[in-house]
C-alpha positions in Angstrom: -36.0 -24.6 10.6 -32.9 -25.8 8.9 -34.6 -26.1 5.6 -35.7 -22.4 5.9 -32.2 -21.3 6.7 -30.9 -22.9 3.7 -33.9 -21.5 1.7 -33.2 -17.9 3.0 -29.5 -18.3 2.1 -30.4 -19.4 -1.6 -32.9 -16.6 -1.8 -30.4 -14.0 -0.6 -27.8 -15.4 -2.9 -30.1 -15.2 -6.0 -31.0 -11.6 -5.2 -27.2 -10.7 -4.8 -26.3 -12.6 -8.0 -29.2 -10.8 -9.9 -28.1 -7.4 -8.7 -24.4 -8.1 -9.4 -25.5 -9.2 -13.1 -27.5 -6.0 -13.4 -24.5 -3.9 -12.2 -22.3 -5.7 -14.8 -24.6 -5.1 -17.6 -25.1 -1.4 -16.6 -21.2 -1.1 -16.4 -20.9 -2.6 -19.9 -23.4 -0.2 -21.3 -21.6 2.7 -19.8 -18.1 1.6 -21.0 -19.7 1.0 -24.5 -21.3 4.3 -24.5 -18.1 6.3 -23.4 -15.2 4.3 -24.9 -16.5 1.9 -27.5 -17.6 -1.6 -28.2 -14.4 -3.3 -27.1 -14.4 -1.7 -23.8 -18.1 -2.6 -23.1 -17.4 -6.3 -24.1 -14.4 -6.1 -21.8 -16.5 -4.8 -19.0 -19.2 -7.3 -19.5 -16.7 -10.1 -19.3 -15.3 -8.6 -16.1 -18.7 -8.7 -14.5 -19.3 -12.1 -15.7 -16.0 -13.3 -14.2 -17.4 -12.2 -10.9 -21.0 -13.5 -11.3 -20.4 -17.0 -12.8 -18.2 -18.3 -10.0 -20.6 -16.8 -7.5 -23.3 -18.9 -8.9 -21.1 -22.1 -8.5 -20.4 -21.1 -4.9 -24.1 -20.3 -4.1 -25.3 -23.6 -5.5 -22.8 -25.6 -3.5 -22.9 -23.5 -0.4 -26.7 -23.9 0.1 -27.0 -27.3 -0.8 -27.3 -28.8 2.6 -28.7 -27.4 5.9 -29.3 -28.7 9.4 -27.3 -29.7 12.4 -27.4 -33.4 11.3 -25.6 -32.6 8.0 -23.1 -30.3 9.7 -20.1 -32.0 7.9 -21.8 -31.8 4.6 -22.5 -28.0 5.1 -18.8 -27.2 6.0 -17.6 -29.6 3.2 -20.0 -28.0 0.7 -19.0 -24.4 1.7 -15.2 -25.3 1.4 -15.7 -27.0 -1.9 -17.8 -24.1 -3.3 -15.2 -21.6 -2.2 -12.3 -23.5 -3.8 -14.3 -24.0 -7.0 -15.1 -20.4 -7.1 -11.5 -19.3 -6.7 -10.3 -21.8 -9.4 -12.9 -20.9 -11.8 -12.2 -17.2 -11.4 -8.7 -17.8 -12.2 -9.5 -19.9 -15.3 -12.0 -17.3 -16.6 -9.4 -14.7 -16.2 -6.9 -16.7 -18.0 -9.3 -17.4 -20.9 -10.4 -13.8 -21.2 -6.8 -12.4 -21.3 -5.9 -14.8 -24.0 -8.1 -12.6 -26.4 -6.0 -9.8 -27.6 -8.7 -7.1 -28.3 -9.9 -6.9 -24.7 -9.2 -3.8 -22.8 -7.8 -4.7 -19.4 -9.0 -1.5 -17.5 -12.7 -1.8 -18.1 -12.5 -5.5 -17.5 -10.9 -5.1 -14.0 -13.0 -2.0 -13.1 -16.1 -4.1 -13.9 -14.8 -7.1 -11.9 -13.9 -5.2 -9.0 -17.1 -3.0 -8.8 -19.3 -6.1 -9.5 -17.4 -8.0 -6.6 -17.4 -5.2 -4.2 -21.1 -4.4 -4.7 -22.0 -7.8 -3.0 -21.7 -6.3 0.5 -23.8 -3.3 0.1 -26.5 -5.4 -2.0 -26.6 -8.0 1.0 -27.0 -5.1 3.5 -29.6 -3.5 1.4 -31.6 -6.7 0.8 -31.2 -7.8 4.2 -32.9 -4.6 5.5 -35.7 -4.6 3.1 -36.5 -8.3 3.9 -37.1 -7.3 7.7 
């Protein structure tokens, strides 16, 4: 049972990250088409800033399962959320060091990709029932 819960969590995280990546790529194409190459690259980086830390969190959060590993589960979630936060900040700092990036497409793509996780979770959960 515990393993199946962890497995379900991993599968959900994979699906959410896949759809978030897809949204980031679509936004990059839209920004490239309407505003040019630099805007598209900036939008792609915004999406990646959201997805890459999410991957780190998902890997750590669903590493352990079960009542006998309760402390490891909690510790893993805490470590994953802290690393996700730190990695997000580091990625923003690194990306903003490049002068040719457009801040608006980057932030729009980041926010849209980040906010999309909740509707994705709801839709994927309903489909799996």
